[in-house]
Kinemage of the C-alpha trace (Angstrom):
@kinemage 1
@onewidth
@group {chain A} dominant
@subgroup {mainchain}
@vectorlist {calphas} color= white
{ca unk a 1} P -0.912 -23.374 -0.530
{ca unk a 2} L -0.906 -22.183 -4.147
{ca unk a 3} L -3.672 -23.685 -6.294
{ca unk a 4} L -2.649 -26.769 -8.285
{ca unk a 5} L -4.827 -25.805 -11.263
{ca unk a 6} L -2.803 -23.765 -13.741
{ca unk a 7} L -5.765 -21.913 -15.217
{ca unk a 8} L -7.008 -20.846 -11.781
{ca unk a 9} L -3.543 -19.659 -10.823
{ca unk a 10} L -3.137 -17.664 -14.030
{ca unk a 11} L -6.485 -15.967 -13.366
{ca unk a 12} L -5.459 -15.278 -9.772
{ca unk a 13} L -2.254 -13.579 -10.963
{ca unk a 14} L -4.267 -11.355 -13.307
{ca unk a 15} L -6.689 -10.504 -10.504
{ca unk a 16} L -3.787 -9.766 -8.160
{ca unk a 17} L -2.333 -7.335 -10.685
{ca unk a 18} L -5.707 -5.584 -10.946
{ca unk a 19} L -6.061 -5.518 -7.157
{ca unk a 20} L -2.658 -3.841 -6.819
{ca unk a 21} L -3.869 -1.099 -9.151
{ca unk a 22} L -7.185 -0.770 -7.273
{ca unk a 23} L -5.262 -0.395 -4.014
{ca unk a 24} L -3.119 2.338 -5.538
{ca unk a 25} L 0.157 0.503 -4.986
{ca unk a 26} L 0.890 0.033 -8.666
{ca unk a 27} L 0.145 1.786 -11.927
{ca unk a 28} L 0.605 1.364 -15.663
{ca unk a 29} L 3.171 -1.241 -16.656
{ca unk a 30} L 5.202 -0.986 -13.450
{ca unk a 31} L 5.472 -3.812 -10.940
{ca unk a 32} L 5.028 -7.559 -11.394
{ca unk a 33} L 3.543 -10.681 -9.802
{ca unk a 34} L 4.627 -14.311 -9.631
{ca unk a 35} L 3.515 -17.566 -8.028
{ca unk a 36} L 5.199 -20.912 -7.614
{ca unk a 37} L 3.860 -23.555 -9.993
{ca unk a 38} L 5.190 -27.103 -10.230
{ca unk a 39} L 8.968 -26.960 -10.790
{ca unk a 40} L 8.917 -23.307 -11.762
{ca unk a 41} L 6.895 -20.117 -11.554
{ca unk a 42} L 4.179 -18.251 -13.368
{ca unk a 43} L 4.988 -14.556 -13.801
{ca unk a 44} L 3.443 -11.484 -15.402
{ca unk a 45} L 4.898 -10.478 -18.789
{ca unk a 46} L 7.066 -7.496 -19.578
{ca unk a 47} L 5.526 -4.165 -20.543
{ca unk a 48} L 1.850 -5.064 -20.079
{ca unk a 49} L -0.494 -3.050 -17.865
{ca unk a 50} L -2.838 -4.812 -15.446
{ca unk a 51} L -5.874 -3.701 -17.442
{ca unk a 52} L -4.487 -5.253 -20.636
{ca unk a 53} L -3.380 -8.472 -18.972
{ca unk a 54} L -4.949 -11.783 -19.975
{ca unk a 55} L -4.328 -15.135 -18.343
{ca unk a 56} L -2.745 -16.445 -21.542
{ca unk a 57} L -0.090 -13.693 -21.249
{ca unk a 58} L 1.256 -15.099 -17.979
{ca unk a 59} L 4.666 -16.706 -18.567
{ca unk a 60} L 5.863 -19.977 -17.055
{ca unk a 61} L 9.582 -20.258 -16.268
{ca unk a 62} L 11.490 -23.183 -14.735
{ca unk a 63} L 13.232 -22.395 -11.451
{ca unk a 64} L 16.543 -23.542 -12.931
{ca unk a 65} L 16.355 -21.077 -15.818
{ca unk a 66} L 19.517 -19.095 -16.531
{ca unk a 67} L 20.162 -16.140 -18.828
{ca unk a 68} L 19.075 -17.880 -22.042
{ca unk a 69} L 18.518 -14.814 -24.193
{ca unk a 70} L 16.535 -16.580 -26.932
{ca unk a 71} L 14.042 -18.189 -24.537
{ca unk a 72} L 13.556 -14.998 -22.542
{ca unk a 73} L 13.062 -12.936 -25.685
{ca unk a 74} L 10.370 -15.315 -26.932
{ca unk a 75} L 8.563 -15.662 -23.614
{ca unk a 76} L 8.738 -11.963 -22.547
{ca unk a 77} L 8.634 -12.441 -18.761
{ca unk a 78} L 8.837 -9.423 -16.485
{ca unk a 79} L 12.230 -7.736 -16.567
{ca unk a 80} L 12.480 -8.578 -12.843
{ca unk a 81} L 12.170 -12.343 -13.412
{ca unk a 82} L 15.525 -12.909 -11.714
{ca unk a 83} L 14.232 -11.543 -8.403
{ca unk a 84} L 11.184 -13.817 -8.557
{ca unk a 85} L 13.236 -16.860 -9.601
{ca unk a 86} L 15.872 -16.318 -6.913
{ca unk a 87} L 13.368 -15.725 -4.109
{ca unk a 88} L 11.356 -18.832 -4.963
{ca unk a 89} L 14.562 -20.867 -5.219
{ca unk a 90} L 15.819 -19.672 -1.847
{ca unk a 91} L 12.613 -19.480 0.189
{ca unk a 92} L 10.636 -22.689 0.668
{ca unk a 93} L 8.254 -20.728 2.916
{ca unk a 94} L 7.217 -18.449 0.017
{ca unk a 95} L 4.921 -19.291 -2.896
{ca unk a 96} L 4.069 -15.778 -4.157
{ca unk a 97} L 6.029 -12.584 -4.859
{ca unk a 98} L 4.744 -9.114 -5.707
{ca unk a 99} L 6.748 -6.065 -6.717
{ca unk a 100} L 5.238 -2.567 -6.624
{ca unk a 101} L 6.240 1.032 -7.240
{ca unk a 102} L 3.919 2.382 -4.547
{ca unk a 103} L 4.372 6.113 -3.966
{ca unk a 104} L 5.177 6.541 -0.268
{ca unk a 105} L 7.371 3.451 0.054
{ca unk a 106} L 9.264 4.402 -3.095
{ca unk a 107} L 9.772 7.925 -1.728
{ca unk a 108} L 11.513 6.416 1.300
{ca unk a 109} L 13.473 4.074 -0.979
{ca unk a 110} L 14.712 7.075 -2.969
{ca unk a 111} L 16.364 8.212 0.253
{ca unk a 112} L 17.624 4.680 0.955
{ca unk a 113} L 15.708 4.575 4.250
{ca unk a 114} L 14.617 1.489 6.128
{ca unk a 115} L 11.199 1.608 7.782
{ca unk a 116} L 12.025 1.347 11.510
{ca unk a 117} L 9.865 0.056 14.369
{ca unk a 118} L 7.602 3.115 14.492
{ca unk a 119} L 4.464 0.932 14.513
{ca unk a 120} L 3.889 -2.644 15.599
{ca unk a 121} L 2.668 -3.573 12.087
{ca unk a 122} L 6.293 -3.424 10.916
{ca unk a 123} L 6.413 -6.947 12.379
{ca unk a 124} L 4.084 -8.109 9.592
{ca unk a 125} L 7.170 -8.151 7.362
{ca unk a 126} L 8.909 -10.548 9.744
{ca unk a 127} L 11.324 -8.365 11.693
{ca unk a 128} L 11.948 -5.187 13.652
{ca unk a 129} L 12.412 -3.092 10.522
{ca unk a 130} L 11.748 -3.201 6.797
{ca unk a 131} L 15.139 -2.921 5.130
{ca unk a 132} L 16.008 -0.945 2.025
{ca unk a 133} L 18.240 -2.824 -0.416
{ca unk a 134} L 21.017 -0.853 -2.175
{ca unk a 135} L 20.422 0.439 -5.678
{ca unk a 136} L 21.181 -1.618 -8.776
{ca unk a 137} L 19.808 -1.267 -12.295
{ca unk a 138} L 16.393 -2.866 -12.828
{ca unk a 139} L 16.344 -6.419 -14.141
{ca unk a 140} L 19.942 -7.123 -13.101
{ca unk a 141} L 21.352 -10.032 -11.145
{ca unk a 142} L 22.930 -7.499 -8.795
{ca unk a 143} L 19.502 -6.130 -7.918
{ca unk a 144} L 18.228 -9.639 -7.217
{ca unk a 145} L 21.233 -10.320 -4.968
{ca unk a 146} L 20.600 -7.083 -3.041
{ca unk a 147} L 16.920 -7.942 -2.646
{ca unk a 148} L 17.656 -11.438 -1.310
{ca unk a 149} L 20.027 -9.995 1.293
{ca unk a 150} L 17.467 -7.387 2.408
{ca unk a 151} L 14.830 -10.131 2.649
{ca unk a 152} L 16.901 -12.330 4.958
{ca unk a 153} L 14.497 -13.199 7.832
{ca unk a 154} L 11.951 -10.820 6.275
{ca unk a 155} L 8.940 -10.955 3.969
{ca unk a 156} L 9.224 -7.448 2.534
{ca unk a 157} L 11.894 -4.944 1.614
{ca unk a 158} L 12.337 -1.656 -0.200
{ca unk a 159} L 14.573 -1.313 -3.259
{ca unk a 160} L 16.561 1.933 -3.375
{ca unk a 161} L 15.351 4.347 -6.089
{ca unk a 162} L 12.877 1.685 -7.205
{ca unk a 163} L 10.048 0.221 -5.121
{ca unk a 164} L 8.917 -2.656 -2.904
{ca unk a 165} L 9.112 -6.452 -2.809
{ca unk a 166} L 6.587 -8.401 -0.702
{ca unk a 167} L 6.344 -12.160 -0.211
{ca unk a 168} L 3.614 -14.521 0.899
{ca unk a 169} L 2.577 -18.129 1.169
{ca unk a 170} L -0.116 -17.161 -1.330
{ca unk a 171} L -0.993 -14.236 -3.585
{ca unk a 172} L -3.515 -12.741 -1.184
{ca unk a 173} L -0.973 -12.550 1.633
{ca unk a 174} L 1.719 -11.091 -0.615
{ca unk a 175} L -0.481 -8.269 -1.909
{ca unk a 176} L -1.841 -7.630 1.602
{ca unk a 177} L 1.708 -7.174 2.842
{ca unk a 178} L 2.675 -4.918 -0.075
{ca unk a 179} L -0.266 -2.671 0.799
{ca unk a 180} L 0.652 -2.713 4.490
{ca unk a 181} L 4.201 -1.604 3.640
{ca unk a 182} L 2.731 1.350 1.757
{ca unk a 183} L 0.539 2.283 4.752
{ca unk a 184} L 3.567 2.117 7.059
{ca unk a 185} L 5.582 4.267 4.671
{ca unk a 186} L 2.836 6.913 4.674
{ca unk a 187} L 2.752 6.870 8.474
{ca unk a 188} L 6.528 7.239 8.628
{ca unk a 189} L 6.578 10.150 6.197
{ca unk a 190} L 3.832 11.941 8.141
{ca unk a 191} L 5.534 11.314 11.495
{ca unk a 192} L 8.831 12.665 10.147
{ca unk a 193} L 7.155 16.024 9.521
{ca unk a 194} L 7.151 16.755 13.253
{ca unk a 195} L 10.527 15.167 13.998
{ca unk a 196} L 12.169 11.773 14.326
{ca unk a 197} L 9.406 9.461 15.609
{ca unk a 198} L 9.840 7.489 18.826
{ca unk a 199} L 10.354 3.794 18.118
{ca unk a 200} L 9.205 0.619 19.809
{ca unk a 201} L 11.919 -1.154 21.783
{ca unk a 202} L 13.448 -4.493 20.784
{ca unk a 203} L 11.562 -6.110 23.676
{ca unk a 204} L 8.257 -4.653 22.516
{ca unk a 205} L 8.886 -5.800 18.960
{ca unk a 206} L 9.875 -9.289 20.152
{ca unk a 207} L 6.462 -9.553 21.814
{ca unk a 208} L 4.695 -8.459 18.640
{ca unk a 209} L 6.737 -10.826 16.473
{ca unk a 210} L 5.707 -13.730 18.680
{ca unk a 211} L 2.047 -12.808 18.253
{ca unk a 212} L 2.474 -12.456 14.497
{ca unk a 213} L 3.440 -16.129 14.154
{ca unk a 214} L -0.278 -16.935 13.993
{ca unk a 215} L -1.695 -13.563 12.856
{ca unk a 216} L -4.296 -13.711 10.071
{ca unk a 217} L -3.329 -17.133 8.727
{ca unk a 218} L -5.788 -18.733 6.333
{ca unk a 219} L -5.689 -20.671 3.098
{ca unk a 220} L -6.434 -18.901 -0.186
{ca unk a 221} L -4.933 -18.347 -3.626
C-alpha cells in the first residue's frame, strides 16, 4: 500500500527519481514518477532533473482532471501526466507508475520490438512478452491510449521511439520492474548478435507466471 502521509510520499517520489538515475535507467529531465494519493495522484513536475527535485515540487492532480490548460500551466506536472492519470484510473491493482528512457529498452522501442519470452523474468511484467506500444507524440492522449492497450494484462511496456512504462503496487516495485525491463532488453540485444534467440514455450511461461503470483511480495513505499 502507498503511504497515507503526504510528506512521506513526496519524499519517496523524490528518492525514486534519484534511484532511477543511480540505476542508470534515467537521466537529466527525462522520465517521470507518480503515486496514487487520496482521490488523485502525486507526480513529478515538468522539466526538472532528479538532482534538482524537491518534495515541494511534486504536483498533486485529481484523477478526474481533464485538459484544463490554466491549471496545468500553473501546476507544471510532467508532460506525461495523462499516462499516469489514465493508468491509475483504469488499474485498481496499481498505485505507482514510473516512466524511463533507459538505453537498451529504448533502443528496442526505436525498432518497435516487443521483448519476447527469451528469459523467464519476462513474466515479472505479467505476461509472456513485454509489448511495444505504437508511436505517438509525447504528452498526447493518443500516446496514453496506446500505452494503456499495451499494458492490458501487463505491468510494463515499451513506447515506440520513446521509452518504458512500469507499474507497481508501490514505488519500490515499479522502479524494480523498470530496471528489470532494462536488464531484459540488454540480454535481448546481446542474444540477437548471434541470431534470433530461442524462446520459452507458452507452457513454460505459464508455469513461471503461476510462480510469479507470489514472487517477491512485500509492503513498502
